[in-house]
C-alpha positions in Angstrom: 181.1 204.8 -13.2 179.2 205.0 -16.5 179.0 201.9 -18.8 178.3 202.2 -22.5 175.2 200.6 -24.0 177.4 198.1 -25.9 179.4 197.2 -22.8 176.2 196.7 -20.8 174.9 194.4 -23.5 178.1 192.4 -23.5 177.9 192.0 -19.7 174.3 191.0 -19.9 175.0 188.3 -22.5 178.2 187.1 -20.9 178.3 183.6 -19.3 178.8 183.4 -15.5 182.4 183.0 -14.6 181.9 179.5 -13.1 180.4 178.3 -16.5 183.4 179.5 -18.4 186.0 177.7 -16.3 186.6 173.9 -16.8 185.8 171.5 -14.0 188.8 170.0 -12.2 188.9 166.2 -11.8 190.3 165.0 -8.5 192.7 162.7 -10.4 194.1 165.7 -12.2 195.5 167.3 -9.1 197.0 164.2 -7.6 200.7 164.1 -8.2 202.0 161.1 -10.1 205.5 159.8 -9.7 207.5 158.6 -12.8 211.1 157.5 -13.2 212.5 158.9 -16.4 215.7 157.5 -17.9 218.1 159.9 -19.6 220.2 159.3 -22.6 223.2 158.2 -20.5 221.1 155.8 -18.4 220.7 158.4 -15.7 217.3 158.1 -14.0 215.3 161.0 -12.6 212.3 160.6 -10.3 209.7 163.3 -11.1 206.4 164.0 -9.4 203.9 166.0 -11.4 200.1 166.3 -11.7 198.5 164.4 -14.5 197.7 167.5 -16.6 201.4 168.4 -16.7 202.3 164.8 -17.8 199.7 165.2 -20.5 201.2 168.5 -21.5 204.7 167.0 -21.7 203.4 164.2 -23.8 201.9 166.6 -26.3 205.1 168.6 -26.4 207.1 165.4 -27.0 204.8 164.3 -29.9 204.9 167.8 -31.5 208.7 167.9 -31.2 209.1 164.3 -32.4 211.0 163.4 -29.3 210.5 161.2 -26.3 209.5 162.5 -22.9 212.9 161.5 -21.6 214.6 163.6 -24.2 212.3 166.5 -23.2 213.2 166.1 -19.5 216.9 165.9 -20.4 216.7 169.1 -22.4 214.8 170.9 -19.6 217.2 169.7 -16.9 220.1 171.1 -18.9 218.6 174.6 -18.6 217.9 174.3 -14.9 219.8 176.7 -12.6 221.8 175.1 -9.7 219.1 176.0 -7.1 216.3 175.2 -9.5 213.6 172.5 -9.1 213.1 170.2 -12.1 209.4 169.6 -11.5 208.7 173.3 -11.2 210.7 173.9 -14.4 208.7 171.3 -16.3 205.4 172.8 -15.1 206.5 176.2 -16.3 207.7 174.8 -19.6 204.4 172.9 -20.2 202.3 175.9 -19.4 204.4 178.2 -21.5 204.2 175.8 -24.5 200.4 175.6 -24.1 200.1 179.4 -24.0 202.2 179.7 -27.2 200.0 177.2 -28.9 196.9 179.1 -27.7 198.2 182.4 -29.0 198.8 180.8 -32.4 195.4 179.3 -32.6 193.6 182.5 -31.5 195.6 184.5 -34.1 194.6 182.0 -36.9 191.0 181.9 -35.8 190.6 185.7 -35.3 187.8 187.7 -36.8 190.2 189.5 -39.1 191.4 186.2 -40.6 187.8 184.9 -40.8 186.8 188.1 -42.6 189.6 187.5 -45.1 188.3 184.0 -45.8 184.8 185.3 -46.4 186.0 188.1 -48.7 188.1 185.7 -50.7 185.1 183.5 -51.5 183.9 184.0 -55.1 180.3 183.0 -54.2 178.0 185.1 -52.0 179.2 184.3 -48.4 178.0 185.4 -45.0 178.9 184.9 -41.3 175.8 184.0 -39.3 175.5 184.4 -35.5 173.5 182.3 -33.2 170.8 184.9 -33.0 170.5 184.8 -36.9 172.2 188.1 -37.5 174.6 188.5 -40.4 178.0 189.5 -38.8 180.0 189.7 -42.0 179.4 189.4 -45.8 181.4 189.7 -49.0 181.0 191.8 -52.1 179.5 188.8 -54.0 176.7 188.7 -51.4 176.1 192.4 -51.7 176.0 192.1 -55.5 173.4 189.3 -55.3 171.2 191.5 -53.1 171.5 194.5 -55.4 170.6 192.3 -58.4 167.6 190.5 -56.7 166.4 193.1 -54.3 167.1 196.5 -55.8 166.5 199.2 -53.1 168.9 202.1 -53.7 172.1 202.3 -51.7 173.8 199.4 -49.9 173.3 200.9 -46.4 169.5 201.1 -46.9 169.4 197.6 -48.3 171.4 195.9 -45.5 169.6 197.9 -42.8 166.2 196.6 -43.8 167.4 193.0 -44.5 165.7 190.1 -42.8 167.5 186.7 -43.2 166.4 183.3 -42.1 167.3 179.6 -42.8 165.0 176.7 -43.0 166.8 174.7 -40.3 166.9 175.9 -36.7 170.3 177.5 -36.3 170.9 175.6 -33.0 170.1 172.3 -34.7 172.5 173.2 -37.5 175.3 174.0 -35.1 174.7 170.8 -33.2 174.6 168.7 -36.4 177.9 170.2 -37.7 179.5 169.8 -34.3 178.8 166.1 -34.3 180.0 165.8 -37.9 183.4 167.4 -38.0 184.6 168.5 -41.4 181.1 168.3 -42.9 178.7 170.9 -44.3 175.0 171.3 -44.1 172.8 172.3 -47.0 169.5 174.0 -46.3 167.2 176.6 -47.7 167.3 180.3 -46.9 165.1 183.3 -47.4 165.8 187.0 -47.5 163.3 189.8 -47.3 163.9 193.5 -47.6 160.8 195.7 -47.5 158.2 194.2 -49.7 160.7 192.1 -51.7 161.9 188.6 -51.0 164.1 185.9 -52.4 164.8 182.2 -51.6 167.7 179.8 -52.3 170.0 177.2 -51.0 173.0 177.7 -48.6 175.8 175.5 -47.5 176.7 176.0 -43.8 179.9 175.2 -42.0 181.1 175.9 -38.5 183.0 179.2 -38.4 186.7 178.6 -37.5 186.7 181.1 -34.7 187.1 180.9 -30.9 185.2 184.1 -30.2 181.6 182.8 -30.3 179.6 180.1 -32.1 178.9 181.2 -35.7 178.3 179.7 -39.1 179.8 180.5 -42.4 177.2 180.3 -45.2 178.1 179.8 -48.8 175.0 180.5 -51.0 174.9 177.9 -53.7 171.7 178.7 -55.5 169.4 181.7 -55.7 
C-alpha cells in the first residue's frame, strides 16, 4: 500500500495512541450506589460508575433540573425489559457526544478562519513550529506595503516570521492565564527586506492542535 507524503508526515508527527487516551482512575470504575427519590416519593436504587454520575450531574445543571428529575424522565422512556442503569449510561454518553459535536463544530478551522478574516487588523494563525497557517487580507496588505516583492504567492513563499518570545513559553503563559493575551515583538523577513513590530497573541479556539492567533498592533 502506498502512503502519500502528507499522510506519512501526519503519521510521523502523530502522538502514540496511549498518550492520546486519558488515564483511568480506579475510583472511576468502581460502581457507586445511590438512592434517588422521585417526584411522587418513589425511591430508586441505582448503581453507576462515578463518571456517569458526574455526567448526569452536568446534564442536570445544563437542563436546570435535579438529578432525580432526570432519572424520572429517563425511567419514563424505559421499555418494559429495559435496565435503568444501562439507559442512564447511554443517555449520559449520548449527551456528552452531542456536546462534543457542538464544540468541535464551533472550534473548527473553518470557523477560526472566519474569525481571522473578520478582523480589521493584520491577523495570523501561528502553529507551534512557527508557521503561519492562516492570514487575512489586512495582513497581506501590510506585507505588500512594507515588503514589496511582486505577487502575493512570491511574497508569502519567501516569508520568514518569528516572535521575540519562545512560542512554547507563550502558549504555556496563555494556558495558565485563561482569557488573557500576550503582547510581544515580531519580525518578518522576505528576501533582503525585513520589518518589525508588536503582536498580541491569544490561544486559538480550536481543538485540532495547539495554535496562536496573532493580532498585529504596531508595525
